[in-house]
C-alpha positions in Angstrom: 151.8 115.4 101.4 149.1 112.7 99.1 145.6 112.8 99.2 145.7 108.9 100.5 148.0 109.8 103.1 145.6 112.8 104.4 142.8 110.3 104.3 144.6 107.5 106.0 145.7 109.7 108.8 141.8 111.4 108.9 140.2 108.0 109.5 143.0 107.1 112.0 142.4 109.6 114.4 138.4 109.1 113.9 138.5 105.6 115.0 139.3 105.1 118.8 140.5 102.1 119.9 137.3 101.1 121.2 135.5 102.1 118.4 137.8 99.9 116.1 137.2 96.6 118.2 133.6 97.1 118.0 133.4 97.6 114.4 135.6 94.3 114.5 133.3 92.3 116.5 130.1 93.4 114.7 131.2 92.2 111.3 131.6 88.3 112.8 128.7 86.3 111.8 128.3 84.7 115.2 128.2 88.0 117.1 124.5 88.3 115.0 123.4 84.7 115.5 124.5 85.4 120.0 122.5 88.7 119.5 119.7 87.0 117.8 119.9 84.1 120.3 119.7 86.7 122.8 116.8 89.0 121.5 114.6 85.8 121.0 115.6 84.6 124.5 114.5 88.0 125.8 111.0 87.6 123.3 110.3 84.1 124.7 111.2 84.9 128.6 109.0 88.0 128.8 105.8 86.1 126.9 106.1 83.5 128.9 106.0 85.5 131.7 103.4 87.4 130.7 101.1 84.2 129.5 102.0 83.1 133.4 101.0 86.4 134.8 97.6 86.4 132.5 96.8 82.8 133.9 97.1 83.8 137.5 94.8 86.7 136.6 92.5 84.5 135.0 92.5 81.4 137.8 91.6 84.7 140.4 88.6 86.1 138.3 87.4 82.4 137.4 87.2 81.7 141.5 85.3 84.7 141.9 82.6 84.6 139.4 81.3 81.7 137.1 80.9 84.3 133.9 82.7 83.3 130.6 83.9 86.9 130.2 87.5 86.5 131.8 88.3 83.3 129.4 87.3 85.6 126.2 89.4 89.0 127.3 92.5 86.5 128.5 92.2 84.7 125.3 91.8 87.5 123.0 94.4 89.1 124.8 96.8 86.2 124.5 96.0 85.9 120.9 97.2 89.3 120.2 100.2 89.4 121.7 101.6 85.9 120.6 100.3 87.6 117.0 102.4 90.6 117.2 105.4 88.6 118.6 104.9 86.2 115.5 105.4 88.9 113.2 108.3 90.8 114.8 109.9 87.2 114.7 109.1 87.2 110.9 110.1 90.4 110.3 113.7 89.2 111.5 113.4 86.4 109.1 112.0 88.3 105.9 114.1 91.1 106.2 117.1 89.9 105.2 115.2 88.0 102.5 113.9 90.4 100.9 116.9 92.6 100.5 118.5 89.5 99.1 116.0 89.4 96.1 115.8 93.3 95.9 119.9 93.1 95.3 119.3 90.5 92.9 116.5 92.0 91.0 118.6 95.1 90.5 121.2 93.3 89.4 119.4 91.4 87.0 118.0 94.5 85.5 121.6 96.1 85.0 123.0 93.0 83.2 119.6 93.2 80.8 121.6 97.1 80.1 119.1 99.3 82.2 121.0 102.7 82.0 121.3 103.9 85.9 118.5 106.7 85.8 116.1 103.8 84.9 117.4 101.6 88.0 117.1 103.8 90.7 113.3 104.5 89.2 112.7 100.8 88.7 114.6 99.9 92.0 112.6 102.4 93.8 109.5 101.3 92.2 110.7 97.6 93.2 110.9 98.7 96.6 107.5 99.6 97.1 106.3 96.8 95.9 108.1 94.3 97.7 107.6 96.1 101.1 103.7 96.4 100.6 103.7 92.8 100.0 105.9 91.7 102.7 103.6 93.9 104.7 100.3 92.2 103.5 102.0 88.8 104.1 103.0 89.3 107.9 99.8 90.8 108.4 97.7 87.6 107.1 100.6 85.6 109.1 100.2 87.2 112.3 96.3 87.1 112.2 95.8 83.8 111.8 98.5 83.3 114.9 96.5 85.6 116.6 93.4 83.8 116.0 94.4 80.4 116.8 96.3 81.2 120.2 93.0 83.2 120.9 90.9 79.5 120.1 93.2 77.3 121.9 93.4 79.5 124.6 89.8 79.9 125.2 89.2 76.3 124.8 92.1 75.3 127.4 90.9 78.1 129.9 87.5 77.1 129.0 87.5 73.2 129.3 89.8 73.7 133.1 87.6 76.8 133.6 89.9 78.3 135.9 91.3 74.5 137.4 94.6 73.0 136.9 96.0 75.7 134.9 99.1 76.6 136.3 
């Protein structure tokens, strides 16, 4: 038997029909778009439910006391949650862009005649630099979103003082 025939039999026995079907489905772009939309739909639904429950808690607390602490607590908590959600959403967009950038840089280095060993070392350095830059930007943007949500939430809750917020 030839080596190619052995490998073909080996690969055909490893993959069950359901495994092959799963691989074919997951290789389609529309499948990933559907997963993306489903994921963000779940994020939106859960954040909306969380928002409604926090406003309900705030309404209950505002009726029983005239303190401003419930408004601060709810606004900081909402700002934190929506800041984290914005970072998760940004990661889904940033990761493919960073991968394309990294591949482009490594290919350009290869075209300029860098040896393979140098490409591996510089590729690792580039990966660390891109990852650290991405994390800095994500943290900064997430903090900005969190601060804006907290401030807007505090003023919205403070203005209504627990009345009329549904």
